[in-house]
C-alpha positions as CSV (number, residue, x, y, z in Angstrom):
1,X,0.4,-20.9,14.3
2,X,-2.8,-19.2,13.3
3,X,-3.9,-19.5,9.7
4,X,-3.7,-16.3,7.6
5,X,-7.0,-14.4,7.9
6,X,-6.9,-13.7,4.2
7,X,-5.9,-16.2,1.5
8,X,-6.0,-15.7,-2.2
9,X,-5.7,-19.0,-4.1
10,X,-4.9,-19.0,-7.9
11,X,-7.0,-16.0,-8.3
12,X,-7.8,-15.1,-12.0
13,X,-10.0,-12.5,-13.6
14,X,-10.5,-12.3,-17.4
15,X,-12.3,-9.7,-19.4
16,X,-12.7,-11.2,-22.8
17,X,-9.2,-11.8,-24.1
18,X,-7.7,-9.5,-21.4
19,X,-6.4,-11.1,-18.2
20,X,-6.5,-8.5,-15.3
21,X,-5.4,-10.9,-12.6
22,X,-3.4,-14.0,-13.5
23,X,-3.2,-16.9,-11.0
24,X,-2.5,-14.7,-8.0
25,X,-1.9,-16.6,-4.7
26,X,-1.2,-14.6,-1.6
27,X,-1.6,-15.0,2.1
28,X,-2.1,-11.9,4.4
29,X,-0.7,-12.4,7.8
30,X,-2.7,-11.7,10.9
31,X,-2.2,-8.2,12.5
32,X,0.0,-7.1,9.5
33,X,-0.3,-3.9,7.4
34,X,0.3,-5.1,3.9
35,X,0.8,-2.8,0.9
36,X,-0.4,-4.2,-2.4
37,X,2.0,-2.3,-4.7
38,X,2.1,-2.1,-8.5
39,X,1.9,0.2,-11.5
40,X,-1.4,1.4,-12.9
41,X,-3.2,-1.5,-14.6
42,X,-1.3,-4.1,-12.6
43,X,-4.5,-5.7,-11.2
44,X,-4.6,-4.2,-7.7
45,X,-8.1,-2.8,-7.7
46,X,-9.5,-5.9,-9.5
47,X,-7.9,-8.1,-6.8
48,X,-9.5,-6.1,-4.0
49,X,-12.9,-6.1,-5.7
50,X,-12.8,-9.9,-5.9
51,X,-11.8,-10.0,-2.2
52,X,-14.8,-7.9,-1.3
53,X,-17.2,-9.8,-3.6
54,X,-17.9,-6.8,-5.8
55,X,-16.8,-8.9,-8.8
56,X,-16.6,-12.6,-9.3
57,X,-13.3,-14.3,-10.2
58,X,-13.1,-16.2,-13.4
59,X,-11.3,-18.9,-11.4
60,X,-9.6,-19.3,-8.1
61,X,-10.8,-18.5,-4.6
62,X,-10.6,-15.8,-1.9
63,X,-10.9,-17.0,1.7
64,X,-11.4,-14.6,4.6
65,X,-11.4,-16.2,8.1
66,X,-11.7,-19.6,6.3
67,X,-14.9,-18.6,4.4
68,X,-15.1,-18.6,0.6
69,X,-16.0,-15.0,-0.3
70,X,-17.9,-16.0,-3.4
71,X,-19.9,-18.8,-1.8
72,X,-20.3,-17.4,1.7
73,X,-20.0,-13.6,1.3
74,X,-22.0,-12.7,4.5
75,X,-19.8,-14.9,6.7
76,X,-16.6,-14.0,5.0
77,X,-17.1,-10.3,5.0
78,X,-18.5,-10.0,8.6
79,X,-16.0,-7.9,10.5
80,X,-14.4,-6.5,7.4
81,X,-14.3,-2.7,6.8
82,X,-13.6,-1.5,3.2
83,X,-13.0,1.6,1.2
84,X,-13.0,0.6,-2.5
85,X,-12.5,3.2,-5.2
86,X,-13.8,6.8,-4.8
87,X,-16.4,6.9,-2.0
88,X,-19.8,8.3,-2.8
89,X,-22.2,9.9,-0.2
90,X,-25.6,11.5,-0.1
91,X,-24.7,15.2,-0.1
92,X,-27.7,16.1,2.1
93,X,-26.5,13.8,4.9
94,X,-24.0,14.7,7.7
95,X,-21.1,12.5,8.7
96,X,-23.0,11.6,11.9
97,X,-26.1,10.6,9.8
98,X,-24.0,8.7,7.4
99,X,-22.3,6.7,10.1
100,X,-25.7,5.9,11.6
101,X,-27.1,4.8,8.2
102,X,-24.1,2.4,7.6
103,X,-24.2,1.2,11.2
104,X,-27.9,0.2,10.8
105,X,-27.1,-1.6,7.6
106,X,-24.4,-3.8,9.3
107,X,-26.7,-4.5,12.2
108,X,-25.3,-2.4,15.0
109,X,-27.5,-1.2,17.9
110,X,-28.4,2.5,18.1
111,X,-26.4,2.7,21.3
112,X,-23.3,1.2,19.7
113,X,-23.7,3.5,16.7
114,X,-23.9,6.6,18.8
115,X,-20.9,5.7,21.0
116,X,-18.7,4.6,18.1
117,X,-19.7,7.6,15.9
118,X,-18.2,10.1,18.3
119,X,-15.1,8.1,18.7
120,X,-14.6,7.6,15.0
121,X,-15.2,11.2,14.1
122,X,-12.5,12.2,16.6
123,X,-10.1,9.6,15.1
124,X,-10.6,11.0,11.6
125,X,-10.5,14.6,12.8
126,X,-14.0,15.4,11.7
127,X,-15.7,16.2,15.0
128,X,-16.1,19.8,14.1
129,X,-17.9,18.8,10.9
130,X,-20.0,16.1,12.4
131,X,-23.3,17.8,11.7
132,X,-22.5,19.7,8.4
133,X,-23.9,18.6,5.1
134,X,-21.4,16.5,3.2
135,X,-22.2,18.3,-0.1
136,X,-19.9,21.1,1.2
137,X,-16.9,18.7,1.9
138,X,-13.7,18.5,0.0
139,X,-12.5,15.2,-1.4
140,X,-10.0,14.8,1.4
141,X,-12.8,15.3,4.0
142,X,-15.0,12.7,2.3
143,X,-12.1,10.3,2.2
144,X,-11.7,10.7,5.9
145,X,-15.4,9.9,6.4
146,X,-15.0,6.9,4.2
147,X,-12.2,5.6,6.3
148,X,-14.2,6.3,9.4
149,X,-17.1,4.4,7.9
150,X,-14.8,1.4,7.5
151,X,-14.1,1.4,11.2
152,X,-17.7,0.9,12.3
153,X,-18.3,-2.3,14.2
154,X,-14.7,-2.7,15.2
155,X,-13.6,-4.7,12.2
156,X,-10.7,-7.2,12.4
157,X,-9.8,-6.6,8.8
158,X,-9.7,-3.4,6.8
159,X,-9.2,-3.3,3.0
160,X,-8.4,0.0,1.4
161,X,-8.1,0.7,-2.4
162,X,-5.6,3.6,-2.9
163,X,-7.0,5.6,0.0
164,X,-5.1,8.8,-0.9
165,X,-5.8,8.7,-4.7
166,X,-6.8,12.0,-6.1
167,X,-6.0,14.0,-3.0
168,X,-3.9,17.1,-2.9
169,X,-0.6,16.9,-1.0
170,X,-2.1,18.2,2.2
171,X,-5.0,15.8,1.9
172,X,-2.6,12.9,1.3
173,X,-0.5,13.8,4.3
174,X,-3.6,14.1,6.5
175,X,-4.9,10.7,5.5
176,X,-1.6,9.0,6.0
177,X,-1.2,10.6,9.4
178,X,-4.7,9.4,10.4
179,X,-4.0,5.8,9.2
180,X,-0.6,5.7,10.9
181,X,-2.0,6.9,14.2
182,X,-4.9,4.5,14.0
183,X,-2.7,1.6,13.1
184,X,-0.4,2.4,16.0
185,X,-3.3,2.2,18.4
186,X,-4.8,-1.0,17.0
187,X,-2.8,-4.1,17.8
188,X,-5.4,-6.7,16.7
189,X,-6.0,-5.5,13.2
190,X,-5.1,-6.8,9.7
191,X,-4.9,-4.1,7.0
192,X,-4.5,-4.6,3.3
193,X,-4.0,-1.4,1.2
194,X,-3.4,-1.0,-2.5
195,X,-1.2,1.8,-3.7
196,X,1.1,2.8,-6.5
197,X,2.8,5.4,-4.3
198,X,6.1,3.9,-3.0
199,X,6.8,6.2,-0.1
200,X,3.2,5.7,1.1
201,X,3.7,2.0,1.4
202,X,7.2,2.6,2.9
203,X,5.6,4.9,5.5
204,X,2.6,2.9,6.5
205,X,3.1,-0.8,5.9
206,X,5.1,-3.6,7.5
207,X,4.8,-5.9,4.5
208,X,4.7,-5.4,0.8
209,X,3.3,-7.5,-2.0
210,X,4.1,-6.4,-5.5
211,X,2.0,-7.3,-8.6
212,X,2.6,-6.6,-12.3
213,X,0.5,-7.7,-15.2
214,X,-1.8,-9.5,-12.8
215,X,0.9,-11.7,-11.3
216,X,2.5,-11.7,-7.9
217,X,6.2,-10.8,-8.3
218,X,7.3,-10.2,-4.7
219,X,6.0,-10.7,-1.2
220,X,8.1,-9.9,2.0
221,X,8.5,-7.7,5.0
222,X,9.3,-4.1,4.4
223,X,12.2,-4.5,6.8
224,X,13.7,-7.1,4.5
225,X,13.4,-4.8,1.6
226,X,14.9,-1.9,3.5
227,X,17.8,-3.8,4.8
228,X,18.7,-5.2,1.4
229,X,20.8,-7.8,3.1
230,X,22.6,-5.2,5.1
231,X,23.5,-3.0,2.1
232,X,23.1,0.7,1.8
233,X,22.1,2.3,-1.5
234,X,23.2,5.6,-3.1
235,X,22.3,7.1,-6.4
236,X,25.2,8.6,-8.3
237,X,25.0,11.2,-11.2
238,X,28.1,11.8,-13.3
239,X,29.1,14.1,-16.2
240,X,29.2,12.8,-19.8
241,X,31.5,9.8,-19.1
242,X,31.3,6.3,-20.4
243,X,28.9,4.2,-18.4
244,X,31.2,1.2,-18.6
245,X,34.1,3.3,-17.3
246,X,32.0,4.5,-14.4
247,X,30.9,1.0,-13.5
248,X,34.4,-0.4,-13.7
249,X,35.9,2.3,-11.5
250,X,33.1,2.0,-8.9
251,X,33.5,-1.8,-8.8
252,X,37.1,-1.4,-8.0
253,X,36.2,0.0,-4.6
254,X,36.5,-2.5,-1.7
255,X,33.2,-1.5,0.0
256,X,31.1,-1.5,-3.2
257,X,29.0,-4.7,-3.7
258,X,27.0,-4.0,-6.8
259,X,26.8,-1.2,-9.5
260,X,23.8,-0.8,-11.9
261,X,23.0,2.0,-14.4
262,X,19.8,3.0,-16.2
263,X,21.5,5.4,-18.6
264,X,20.9,8.4,-16.4
265,X,21.7,7.4,-12.8
266,X,24.1,4.9,-11.3
267,X,22.9,2.8,-8.4
268,X,25.6,1.8,-5.9
269,X,25.1,-0.7,-3.2
270,X,27.8,-0.8,-0.5
271,X,28.7,-1.8,3.0
272,X,30.4,0.3,5.7
273,X,31.0,4.0,6.0
274,X,29.1,6.4,3.8
275,X,31.7,9.1,4.3
276,X,34.4,6.7,3.1
277,X,32.4,6.0,0.0
278,X,32.1,9.7,-0.7
279,X,35.9,10.1,-0.3
280,X,36.6,7.1,-2.5
281,X,34.3,8.2,-5.3
282,X,35.8,11.7,-5.2
283,X,39.2,10.2,-6.0
284,X,38.0,8.1,-9.0
285,X,38.0,10.9,-11.6
286,X,34.6,9.9,-13.0
287,X,33.0,13.3,-13.1
288,X,30.6,12.7,-10.1
289,X,28.5,15.7,-9.3
290,X,25.7,14.3,-7.2
291,X,25.5,11.5,-4.7
292,X,22.2,11.0,-2.8
293,X,20.7,8.3,-0.6
294,X,18.6,5.8,-2.5
295,X,15.1,4.5,-1.4
296,X,15.4,0.8,-0.9
297,X,11.8,0.1,-1.6
298,X,11.9,2.2,-4.8
299,X,15.1,0.4,-5.9
300,X,13.6,-3.0,-5.3
301,X,10.3,-2.1,-6.9
302,X,11.9,-0.8,-10.1
303,X,14.2,-3.9,-10.3
304,X,11.3,-6.3,-9.9
305,X,8.8,-4.6,-12.2
306,X,11.5,-4.3,-14.9
307,X,12.3,-8.0,-14.5
308,X,8.7,-9.1,-14.6
309,X,7.8,-7.4,-17.8
């Protein structure tokens, strides 16, 4: 079996007395799309900056294609496209000029730059703006160009730091659509993307790694999270009834496996027919007024983050 193209080994970053990343070890599988998920301040951006040699770890190592990023950055980061934090561009340049500028920096030939630029601009849906000054662009348009910039040179690995951060709903939807389409057409590509947006990771990624307080708290396939060992999840809201009474009544149902409550909603995991669950709950007399499908990733995320505090 091939080695993982990215390996984080006991990665740690301290700022004085504050520990931003705390002994993080994580392997990123080849040809996977991994979402690095966690609340604000969990250490996601710090981790990606150490992976791309923008900051040095206090201890631990990052290996990309077997090369130590700190000791051999040129070799490690060859063939890696990145978008870290908010992209900045020279406003007087056009997207085509920007791609040519970056292509020259990474050592591409003029012919390759020209051929790839047209292809990339089409992929990120910016062909019509290829020769317009970027000072006139919205944040979403600049984000698309940043993603396109990361595609230059046909990288084998792409690292993205919250690529939809700060965009309006339309801009977020456009970026996700572009990334999903690109991912679907790229079989030999490893992507790692940080985010704190659950449904973004659910929509784009096939694996998820969760971090909290700088520590890795979960790492598995999205499908494993979604299946939840074959269970379905529903969120129940009830009138002003004792939580203990609601839990006891729900646990008496044959198809209910677990019941949890956060004081506002009751989370019910069950097997079998959803319509049967509806009928059974209606007959319990617990004042149920809302029953909606739960998000498995959200459920797992909230459980894990709560446990790791």
